[in-house]
N, C-alpha and C positions, 0 to 999 in steps of 0.2 A: 158301570162308569160311573164315576165319580165328578163334580163341578168343573174338578182343577185339570182332568184327564177332556173335559170337553172344552177348555178357552185356550186357546191358542198367543195371546198379547195379554200378561196382565199389567197392570198399574197397580201400585201396592203404594201406603201410608203405613210408616213405621214411626208410632209418638215414642219419643222417650230412646233416638239412636247413637246418641255420641261415644256412650260406653255399655260394657258390658252386653247383656244377651241383645239391647237391642242392634248394637254395631256389630253383634256376632250374625245378627237375623240380613245385616246387610250385606256382609261378606261376599253371606251364602247364595244371597238372593243373585248378586253382582255376576256368577258364576250361570244363574240358567236361563237358558234363551228364550224362552217363554215372557220374561219379566222384559217388559219395553219402557218404565219411568218406577222411579221409586222416588216420594219424597220421606226424606230426614228431616224429623225434627230434633233441634236440642234448645237445652233450656242457657244453657252458657256457654258464652263461646269461650271461654278458656279452657275449658271441660270438650269441648268439638274439633280439638285441632286435627286432631287424627282421620275423624268424620270429616270435614273440610279437603284433607289432601286426599281423602279417595273420591272423593266429589269433581278434583280437580283431575282429577286421575281418568274418570270417567263419567264428564260433564254431558256427555251424549244420554246419560242413564241414573244418574242420580242428584236429583236436588236436593239443596239442602235447606231448610228451613227455622228462624228465629219461633221457638217457642215455649209459651211456661202454661202449663196449664190451669194453674190459681188464677191467669189473666184473661179474661174473657174477650178482651181485644184484641189479644194475640190470639187467640182460635180463631176468631173472627177473620183476622190477616190472610192466618195461611190457609184457613177454607179458600179465601177470596182468590190468592195466587195458584190455590191446586184448580181450582175451579174456570180460571182465564185459559188454563193448557188443558186441562182433560174431563171430558164428556163424564165420565165415572170411573172411580177404585172399586177395584178387584179383591182386594184383599188388605185389612187395618187391622195392622200390630201394633197392641198400646203394652209398652213395654215400661212403664212408670207408673206409680201410685202416690197416692194422697192421705199420709194420716192425721187421723184428725184427734182431738185430746179431750 
């Protein structure tokens, strides 16, 4: 038996959820009955229109948070918003990267 089999209600954070793989995770997890809440971050509002539209359709499950991973203050703000609503997260999915030069 795996950890997933033992948990009935998941709170999930998806970092980088506005496009691509992250957005795909959001759509897939919205179909799962074990998911209690999905926190989905986006960097730019302009690129998150589909994510926000989905959140409007699933306001009981999907919460969108603006967060740029290069800005520590935005990370702290997002964490505070999640902590105000949840005791813990069960799954964190990171779909962003940072290239260094």
